[in-house]
C-alpha positions as CSV (number, residue, x, y, z in Angstrom):
1,T,0.0,0.0,0.0
2,E,2.8,2.5,0.8
3,L,4.5,1.6,-2.5
4,M,1.3,2.3,-4.5
5,T,0.7,5.5,-2.6
6,S,4.3,6.6,-3.4
7,I,3.8,5.8,-7.1
8,E,0.5,7.7,-7.2
9,Q,2.1,10.7,-5.6
10,T,5.0,10.6,-8.0
11,E,2.8,10.4,-11.0
12,K,0.6,13.2,-9.7
13,A,3.7,15.4,-9.2
14,N,4.9,14.6,-12.7
15,R,1.5,15.4,-14.3
16,Q,1.5,18.7,-12.3
17,S,5.0,19.6,-13.4
18,A,4.2,18.8,-17.0
19,G,1.0,20.9,-16.8
20,L,2.9,23.9,-15.3
21,S,5.5,23.7,-18.1
22,L,2.7,23.6,-20.7
23,V,1.0,26.6,-19.1
24,S,4.2,28.6,-19.1
25,H,4.7,27.9,-22.8
26,A,1.1,28.7,-23.5
27,R,1.4,32.1,-21.8
28,N,4.5,33.0,-23.7
29,L,2.9,32.1,-27.0
30,T,-0.2,34.1,-26.2
31,T,1.9,37.2,-25.6
32,T,4.2,36.6,-28.6
33,G,1.3,36.2,-31.1
34,D,0.5,32.5,-31.5
35,P,-2.7,32.1,-29.6
36,E,-3.8,29.0,-31.7
37,L,-0.9,26.9,-30.5
38,A,-1.2,28.5,-27.0
39,S,-4.8,27.2,-26.9
40,L,-3.7,23.7,-27.8
41,L,-1.0,23.6,-25.1
42,A,-3.5,24.9,-22.5
43,V,-6.0,22.2,-23.4
44,E,-3.2,19.6,-23.0
45,A,-2.2,21.1,-19.7
46,I,-5.8,20.7,-18.5
47,R,-5.9,17.1,-19.6
48,R,-2.6,16.4,-17.8
49,Y,-3.6,18.2,-14.5
50,P,-6.9,20.2,-14.4
51,F,-5.8,23.2,-12.3
52,S,-6.9,26.9,-12.4
53,Q,-3.7,28.3,-14.1
54,A,-4.3,26.0,-17.1
55,R,-7.9,27.2,-17.5
56,E,-6.7,30.9,-17.2
57,A,-4.2,30.3,-20.0
58,L,-6.9,28.7,-22.2
59,Y,-9.3,31.7,-21.6
60,A,-6.6,34.2,-22.4
61,A,-5.5,32.4,-25.6
62,A,-9.1,31.7,-26.7
63,A,-10.0,35.4,-26.3
64,R,-7.4,36.2,-29.0
65,V,-8.3,33.4,-31.3
66,V,-12.0,34.3,-31.3
67,P,-12.2,38.0,-30.1
68,S,-15.9,37.8,-29.7
69,T,-15.8,34.9,-27.2
70,D,-18.2,35.4,-24.4
71,L,-16.6,34.2,-21.2
72,K,-19.5,33.4,-18.9
73,V,-19.6,33.6,-15.2
74,P,-21.9,31.0,-13.6
75,K,-25.3,32.2,-12.4
76,N,-24.5,31.4,-8.8
77,S,-21.2,33.4,-9.0
78,N,-22.5,36.4,-7.0
79,A,-20.3,39.5,-7.0
80,T,-18.4,40.0,-3.8
81,D,-16.3,43.0,-4.9
82,L,-15.5,45.2,-7.9
83,A,-13.0,47.9,-8.8
84,W,-12.4,50.2,-11.7
85,I,-9.0,49.9,-13.4
86,P,-7.3,53.3,-13.6
87,G,-6.6,54.7,-17.0
88,G,-9.9,53.8,-18.5
89,R,-8.9,50.1,-18.9
90,G,-12.2,48.7,-17.7
91,L,-13.9,47.1,-14.7
92,V,-12.9,44.0,-12.7
93,V,-15.6,42.1,-10.8
94,V,-14.9,39.1,-8.5
95,G,-17.3,36.6,-6.9
96,Y,-17.5,33.0,-5.7
97,G,-14.3,31.5,-7.2
98,R,-14.4,33.4,-10.4
99,G,-14.2,36.9,-11.7
100,Y,-13.9,38.8,-15.0
101,I,-12.5,41.9,-16.6
102,R,-14.7,43.9,-19.0
103,S,-14.1,47.1,-20.9
104,L,-16.7,49.8,-21.6
105,D,-16.4,49.5,-25.4
106,N,-17.2,45.8,-25.2
107,P,-19.8,44.8,-22.6
108,R,-18.7,41.2,-22.7
109,P,-15.9,40.1,-20.4
110,F,-12.7,39.7,-22.3
111,T,-11.0,37.4,-19.8
112,Q,-11.9,35.4,-16.7
113,L,-10.1,35.2,-13.3
114,M,-10.2,31.9,-11.4
115,N,-9.1,31.6,-7.8
116,R,-7.1,28.6,-6.7
117,E,-9.4,25.6,-6.5
118,E,-12.1,28.1,-7.3
119,R,-12.1,29.4,-3.7
120,P,-14.4,32.4,-3.3
121,F,-12.8,35.8,-3.8
122,R,-13.3,38.3,-1.0
123,S,-11.8,41.5,-2.4
124,V,-10.2,43.1,-5.4
125,C,-8.2,46.3,-5.9
126,C,-6.0,47.8,-8.6
127,S,-2.6,49.4,-8.6
128,A,-2.3,53.2,-9.1
129,D,-1.1,52.8,-12.7
130,G,-3.8,50.3,-13.5
131,S,-1.3,47.6,-14.6
132,A,-2.0,45.1,-11.8
133,I,-5.0,43.6,-10.0
134,L,-4.7,42.3,-6.5
135,T,-7.3,39.8,-5.1
136,S,-7.8,38.1,-1.8
137,G,-10.0,35.1,-1.0
138,E,-10.8,32.3,1.3
139,D,-8.3,29.7,2.4
140,G,-5.5,32.4,2.5
141,T,-5.5,32.9,-1.3
142,L,-3.7,36.1,-2.4
143,A,-3.0,36.7,-6.1
144,L,-1.7,39.3,-8.5
145,W,-3.0,39.6,-12.1
146,D,-2.0,41.4,-15.2
147,S,-4.9,43.8,-16.1
148,A,-4.1,43.7,-19.8
149,S,-4.2,40.0,-20.3
150,G,-5.9,38.7,-17.1
151,L,-3.1,36.3,-16.5
152,R,-2.1,35.5,-12.9
153,T,1.5,36.7,-12.3
154,L,1.7,35.8,-8.6
155,E,0.0,33.4,-6.2
156,M,0.7,33.2,-2.5
157,D,-0.9,31.2,0.4
158,I,-1.1,33.5,3.4
159,G,-1.2,32.3,6.9
160,Y,0.1,29.3,8.7
161,P,0.1,26.1,6.6
162,P,-2.6,23.5,7.3
163,V,-1.5,21.1,10.0
164,L,-1.3,17.5,8.9
165,N,-3.4,14.9,10.7
166,S,-5.7,17.7,12.0
167,D,-9.4,18.4,11.5
168,E,-8.5,21.9,10.4
169,T,-7.1,21.7,6.8
170,R,-7.7,25.2,5.6
171,R,-5.7,28.4,6.0
172,P,-7.6,31.3,7.6
173,D,-9.7,33.3,5.1
174,L,-8.4,36.8,4.1
175,L,-10.6,39.7,5.1
176,D,-9.3,42.1,2.4
177,A,-6.1,43.1,0.7
178,A,-4.7,46.4,-0.7
179,F,-1.5,47.9,-2.1
180,C,0.5,49.9,0.5
181,L,3.8,51.8,1.1
182,N,4.8,51.5,-2.6
183,E,3.8,49.8,-5.8
184,H,5.7,46.6,-4.8
185,C,4.0,46.0,-1.4
186,A,0.6,44.8,-0.3
187,V,-1.1,44.3,3.1
188,T,-3.8,41.8,3.9
189,V,-5.6,40.9,7.1
190,S,-6.5,37.3,7.8
191,L,-9.5,36.4,9.9
192,N,-7.3,34.7,12.6
193,Y,-6.4,38.2,13.7
194,R,-3.1,38.7,11.9
195,I,-1.8,41.4,9.6
196,H,0.6,40.4,6.7
197,I,2.8,42.8,4.7
198,I,3.8,41.2,1.4
199,D,6.7,42.2,-0.9
200,L,5.1,41.4,-4.3
201,S,8.3,41.7,-6.3
202,A,10.3,39.3,-4.0
203,R,7.2,37.0,-3.5
204,R,7.6,36.9,0.2
205,E,6.1,38.1,3.5
206,L,8.0,41.1,4.9
207,A,6.2,41.1,8.3
208,G,3.4,39.6,10.3
209,M,1.7,41.3,13.2
210,D,-0.9,39.8,15.6
211,I,-4.0,41.9,16.2
212,P,-4.7,42.3,19.9
213,A,-8.1,41.7,21.4
214,T,-10.3,44.8,21.8
215,L,-12.5,43.4,24.6
216,A,-11.7,42.3,28.1
217,P,-10.3,38.8,28.6
218,G,-13.0,36.1,28.9
219,S,-15.3,37.9,26.4
220,D,-16.1,36.4,23.0
221,R,-13.6,38.0,20.6
222,P,-15.3,40.2,18.0
223,T,-15.1,39.3,14.3
224,L,-12.9,41.4,12.0
225,T,-15.3,43.1,9.6
226,T,-13.4,45.6,7.4
227,M,-10.0,47.2,6.7
228,K,-8.8,50.4,4.9
229,V,-5.4,51.6,3.9
230,S,-4.9,55.4,3.9
231,P,-4.4,57.1,0.4
232,D,-0.7,57.6,1.1
233,G,-0.3,53.9,1.8
234,R,1.3,54.3,5.3
235,M,-1.6,53.7,7.7
236,L,-4.1,50.8,8.1
237,V,-7.4,50.9,10.0
238,I,-9.2,47.7,11.0
239,G,-12.8,47.5,12.2
240,D,-14.6,44.8,14.1
241,S,-18.1,43.6,15.0
242,A,-18.0,45.2,18.4
243,G,-17.6,48.7,16.9
244,Y,-13.8,49.0,17.7
245,I,-11.2,50.4,15.4
246,Q,-7.4,49.9,15.4
247,L,-5.0,52.3,13.7
248,W,-1.7,50.7,12.5
249,N,1.5,52.4,11.1
250,L,2.6,50.0,8.3
251,E,6.0,51.7,8.0
252,E,6.8,51.2,11.7
253,R,4.8,48.0,11.9
254,R,3.1,48.9,15.2
255,L,-0.3,49.6,16.6
256,I,-1.0,53.3,17.2
257,K,-4.4,53.4,18.7
258,S,-7.4,51.1,19.6
259,A,-10.8,52.8,20.4
260,R,-14.5,52.2,20.4
261,A,-15.9,54.1,17.3
262,I,-19.6,53.2,17.2
263,E,-22.1,50.9,18.9
264,Q,-22.7,48.7,15.8
265,A,-20.3,46.6,13.8
266,V,-17.9,48.7,11.8
267,Q,-18.7,48.0,8.1
268,S,-17.0,50.9,6.4
269,I,-14.0,53.2,6.9
270,S,-13.5,56.4,4.9
271,F,-10.2,58.4,4.8
272,S,-9.9,62.0,3.7
273,S,-7.9,62.4,0.6
274,D,-4.9,63.8,2.5
275,S,-4.9,60.8,4.9
276,R,-5.1,63.1,7.9
277,R,-8.5,62.1,9.1
278,F,-10.9,59.1,8.9
279,V,-14.4,58.0,10.0
280,A,-15.9,54.6,10.7
281,S,-19.6,53.8,10.0
282,A,-22.0,50.9,10.0
283,D,-23.0,51.2,6.3
284,E,-26.3,49.6,7.3
285,T,-29.5,50.4,9.1
286,S,-29.6,50.1,12.8
287,D,-33.1,48.6,13.2
288,G,-33.3,46.2,16.0
289,L,-30.1,47.4,17.7
290,E,-30.5,48.4,21.4
291,S,-27.9,51.2,21.2
292,P,-27.7,52.7,17.7
293,S,-24.8,55.2,17.0
294,T,-26.1,58.7,17.3
295,T,-22.6,60.3,17.1
296,T,-19.8,59.8,14.6
297,R,-16.3,60.7,15.5
298,V,-13.6,62.0,13.3
299,W,-10.2,60.5,14.0
300,S,-6.6,61.6,13.3
301,G,-5.0,59.4,10.6
302,E,-1.6,59.9,12.4
303,S,-2.2,59.6,16.1
304,G,-5.7,58.1,16.3
305,D,-6.9,60.9,18.5
306,Q,-10.5,62.1,18.3
307,L,-10.6,65.4,16.4
308,A,-14.3,66.2,16.1
309,T,-17.8,64.7,16.7
310,F,-20.9,64.8,14.5
311,E,-24.0,64.8,16.7
312,S,-27.1,63.5,14.9
313,K,-29.6,64.5,17.6
314,G,-31.0,61.2,18.4
315,L,-30.9,59.7,14.9
316,S,-28.6,56.9,14.1
317,V,-25.9,57.3,11.5
318,T,-26.2,54.7,8.8
319,C,-23.2,55.5,6.6
320,A,-20.5,58.2,6.0
321,A,-18.1,59.2,3.3
322,W,-15.4,62.0,2.8
323,H,-15.5,64.5,0.0
324,P,-12.5,63.9,-2.3
325,N,-11.0,67.3,-1.9
326,Q,-12.8,69.2,0.8
327,P,-13.0,68.8,4.7
328,V,-16.7,67.8,4.2
329,L,-18.4,64.6,5.3
330,A,-21.7,63.2,3.9
331,F,-23.8,61.2,6.4
332,G,-26.9,59.1,5.9
333,L,-29.3,59.1,8.8
334,S,-31.9,56.7,10.1
335,D,-34.8,59.1,9.0
336,S,-33.8,58.5,5.4
337,T,-32.1,61.9,5.0
338,L,-28.7,62.8,3.8
339,C,-26.6,65.7,5.2
340,L,-23.3,67.5,4.5
341,W,-21.1,68.5,7.5
342,N,-17.9,70.5,7.7
343,A,-15.4,68.5,9.8
344,E,-13.2,71.6,10.5
345,T,-16.0,74.0,11.6
346,S,-18.5,71.4,12.8
347,A,-21.1,73.3,10.7
348,L,-24.1,71.5,9.1
349,L,-24.0,72.6,5.5
350,N,-27.1,71.0,4.0
351,R,-29.7,68.3,4.7
352,S,-31.9,66.6,2.1
353,E,-35.6,65.7,2.2
354,P,-36.3,62.1,3.3
355,Q,-35.7,59.5,0.7
356,R,-37.9,56.6,-0.3
357,G,-35.8,54.2,1.7
358,A,-33.0,54.2,4.2
359,V,-29.6,55.6,3.0
360,L,-27.4,52.6,3.2
361,K,-24.3,53.6,1.3
362,I,-22.6,56.9,0.1
363,R,-20.0,57.2,-2.6
364,F,-18.5,60.5,-3.8
365,A,-17.4,60.9,-7.4
366,P,-13.7,61.6,-7.7
367,N,-14.5,65.1,-9.2
368,G,-16.3,66.0,-6.0
369,R,-19.3,67.4,-8.0
370,Q,-21.6,64.3,-7.6
371,L,-22.3,61.6,-5.1
372,A,-24.4,58.4,-5.2
373,T,-26.4,57.0,-2.3
374,Q,-28.1,53.7,-2.0
375,S,-31.6,54.6,-1.0
376,G,-33.5,51.4,-0.1
377,A,-32.4,47.9,-1.1
378,T,-32.6,48.1,-4.9
379,E,-32.3,51.8,-5.8
380,M,-29.6,54.5,-6.0
381,T,-30.0,58.2,-6.0
382,L,-27.6,60.5,-7.9
383,W,-26.9,63.9,-6.4
384,Q,-25.3,67.1,-7.7
385,L,-23.1,69.2,-5.3
386,V,-23.3,72.9,-6.1
387,Q,-22.0,76.0,-4.3
388,Q,-24.6,78.5,-3.1
389,D,-23.8,81.5,-1.0
390,G,-20.3,80.0,-0.4
391,K,-21.7,76.7,0.9
392,S,-22.0,73.2,-0.6
393,R,-25.6,72.3,-1.4
394,L,-27.2,69.0,-2.4
395,L,-29.5,68.8,-5.4
396,Q,-31.2,65.5,-6.1
397,D,-30.6,64.5,-9.7
398,E,-32.3,61.2,-10.4
399,V,-33.2,57.9,-8.9
400,L,-31.5,55.0,-10.6
401,S,-33.4,51.7,-10.5
402,G,-33.3,48.3,-12.2
403,H,-31.8,45.8,-9.7
404,E,-34.1,43.0,-8.6
405,S,-32.1,42.1,-5.4
406,K,-30.2,44.2,-2.8
407,I,-27.4,46.4,-4.0
408,T,-24.1,45.5,-2.3
409,L,-21.5,47.4,-4.3
410,I,-21.3,51.0,-5.6
411,E,-18.2,52.5,-7.2
412,F,-17.5,55.5,-9.5
413,D,-14.7,55.3,-12.1
414,E,-11.7,57.7,-11.9
415,T,-13.2,60.0,-14.5
416,S,-16.6,60.3,-12.7
417,Q,-18.3,59.6,-16.0
418,Y,-19.4,56.1,-15.0
419,L,-21.1,54.6,-11.9
420,T,-21.3,50.8,-11.3
421,S,-23.7,49.1,-9.0
422,G,-23.6,45.4,-8.1
423,S,-26.2,43.0,-6.7
424,R,-26.7,39.3,-6.6
425,D,-28.4,39.3,-10.0
426,H,-26.6,42.0,-12.0
427,I,-23.7,44.4,-12.4
428,R,-25.0,47.6,-13.9
429,T,-22.9,50.5,-15.2
430,W,-24.5,54.0,-15.6
431,Q,-23.3,57.1,-17.5
432,T,-23.5,59.8,-14.9
433,S,-24.1,62.5,-17.5
434,T,-27.2,60.9,-18.9
435,K,-28.2,58.6,-16.0
436,R,-28.6,55.8,-18.4
437,T,-27.1,52.3,-18.3
438,V,-24.3,51.3,-20.6
439,P,-25.4,50.5,-23.3
440,S,-28.2,53.0,-23.1
441,F,-31.4,51.1,-22.5
442,G,-33.3,50.4,-19.4
443,N,-34.2,46.8,-19.6
444,I,-32.8,44.4,-17.0
445,V,-30.3,42.3,-19.0
446,N,-27.8,39.7,-18.1
447,P,-24.4,41.3,-18.6
448,Y,-23.0,38.0,-19.9
449,R,-25.6,37.8,-22.7
450,L,-25.0,41.0,-24.6
451,Q,-23.6,41.5,-28.1
452,I,-22.8,44.5,-30.3
453,S,-22.5,44.2,-34.0
454,P,-19.1,44.7,-35.7
455,R,-20.3,47.9,-37.3
456,G,-21.7,49.2,-34.0
457,D,-25.2,49.7,-35.4
458,R,-27.0,46.8,-33.7
459,I,-27.2,45.5,-30.2
460,F,-28.6,42.2,-28.9
461,A,-29.4,41.5,-25.3
462,V,-31.1,38.7,-23.4
463,D,-33.5,39.3,-20.5
464,S,-32.6,38.0,-17.0
465,D,-34.8,34.9,-17.5
466,E,-32.6,34.1,-20.6
467,K,-35.7,33.1,-22.6
468,R,-36.3,36.4,-24.4
469,G,-33.8,38.4,-26.5
470,H,-34.1,41.9,-28.0
471,L,-32.5,43.2,-31.2
472,W,-32.1,47.0,-31.2
473,T,-30.7,49.6,-33.5
474,L,-27.9,51.9,-32.3
475,P,-27.8,54.7,-31.3
476,D,-31.6,55.4,-31.6
477,L,-32.5,52.1,-29.9
478,K,-35.4,51.1,-32.2
479,E,-36.5,47.5,-31.4
480,L,-36.3,45.4,-34.5
481,A,-37.2,42.0,-33.1
482,V,-38.1,40.1,-30.0
483,I,-36.7,36.6,-30.0
484,E,-38.5,34.1,-27.7
485,S,-37.4,30.6,-26.8
486,A,-39.0,27.8,-24.8
487,T,-35.6,27.1,-23.3
488,A,-32.7,29.3,-22.2
489,M,-30.5,31.0,-24.8
490,D,-26.9,29.8,-24.6
491,F,-25.1,31.9,-27.1
492,A,-25.5,34.6,-29.7
493,E,-23.1,35.9,-32.3
494,F,-23.2,38.5,-35.1
495,S,-21.7,37.7,-38.5
496,R,-18.5,39.5,-39.4
497,S,-20.5,41.8,-41.7
498,G,-23.0,42.4,-39.0
499,D,-25.9,41.6,-41.4
500,H,-26.9,38.4,-39.6
501,L,-27.2,37.1,-36.0
502,V,-27.3,33.5,-34.9
503,T,-28.8,32.4,-31.6
504,T,-28.6,29.0,-29.9
505,M,-30.7,27.4,-27.3
506,T,-30.3,24.6,-24.7
507,D,-32.7,22.4,-26.7
508,G,-30.3,22.4,-29.7
509,I,-32.3,24.8,-31.9
510,C,-30.3,27.4,-33.7
511,K,-31.8,30.4,-35.5
512,V,-30.4,32.9,-38.0
513,W,-31.8,36.4,-38.1
514,N,-31.5,39.3,-40.5
515,T,-30.2,42.2,-38.5
516,Q,-31.4,44.8,-41.0
517,T,-35.1,43.7,-40.9
518,G,-35.3,41.6,-37.8
519,A,-36.7,38.7,-39.8
520,L,-36.0,35.1,-39.1
521,E,-34.2,33.6,-42.1
522,S,-33.3,30.1,-41.0
523,T,-33.8,27.5,-38.3
524,F,-31.9,24.3,-37.8
525,Q,-31.6,21.6,-35.1
526,N,-28.0,21.0,-33.9
527,G,-29.1,17.9,-31.8
528,L,-27.3,19.0,-28.7
529,S,-27.1,22.1,-26.5
530,T,-24.9,24.6,-28.4
531,W,-22.5,26.7,-26.3
532,R,-20.4,28.2,-29.1
533,C,-20.6,28.9,-32.8
534,S,-18.6,31.0,-35.2
535,W,-19.1,32.5,-38.6
536,S,-16.7,31.8,-41.5
537,G,-16.0,34.5,-44.1
538,Q,-19.0,36.8,-44.7
């Protein structure tokens, strides 16, 4: 038995080594211009040893062989985090084991990210120059990706290795990760109360610090809930479920201050743009809590000392965010109102009328002239910030709706032209100048079932139930045809000329449509569920 086990382990190691070698060659061929051979090598690597790096290499090569390839994310792959890539390079979204990168000029994902053993991703962020993507996940998975190709350039297992012959075989999950100190360093916090500073270029851990308990000995230890790195990359703030915050100096690798910030769990931390101040908030309603927070403290980003206090006069503070270039904070209150407050003078600048639902999240646009709030579970409100009589005023712009489930993510891009919202069912991107989704139509569509013709004059999208498709003209959005199916639509593809569209269904039926008239021209039975098809010539 020992001999057979040894032989099996040797064969497995050999297959893995051969697979890694094939993946390395496939990646080189993809970047040097031979994606066809790269695809074949990646397929062989998967056959030898089916691991995530081989699948990533195949997706990257296939996206160059067939530029219109639609890389799907499974329906149950709910988004856990998203980030805009600086420089207008696109949007990266991660979820349960998989993620994708998409650009604004092509709504379909152009590459897919897969975490090791498809462990759920917990966070994603981008480097300042937009060249790298950093992800963290369960089981101590930390990875660095190239934003242009989607290929993984670094993978590390963070935390103590699993102990053999133990019931516990997993590394501690990572709470979050972010770039810090310089472009070659990152910091991550693991849920076993430890901070890890990583040298990404050397592929090693620089330092590890234990996070001390915030409650008295003998009490149940609070769960870590959030972390935030200051804009200058020097300081780290960690929040927990008991409402405590801890301020750490990453350069000196030491704890600066620990204090009780709010009565609820800290869910969000917001720094001022100069890193000098920060606030902690719940980012959720306080219904059912015995002691909701009616005050929000402004803390020093250097010493952790309390600098100012916002008194909400008996109302609980549901969320808070800093203006990007002014000493102004926006607060959401439990009476569904939004207010602006000057942190230097402690003056209340403006307060809105009550919204249709509780204000759960606030995000300022980088230009400082707009902000978005989550008002209720499935709606957002876009606001304009104007100067009147030397004071900042809030003007409600428009309510943005369309999500069927609770919104969990809101982010502006760096240009302030686009706003992305994420929920369990959809990722929706809005043009802030027109308040319309990208592309500009209001139907709820699955972002992984959307096609634009090569000439850019037609668009095809499938409803969220995947049984009804719509063919529109661009840019006037005239509906040419409604395509209905008894079963789900698996795939759609425009011909190279853009004059025809083929749709495929899970029951094997394929249909060809005239995109100029919207008329059905041909129907054929493939016999099997068709997941891909491609046009040859014209």
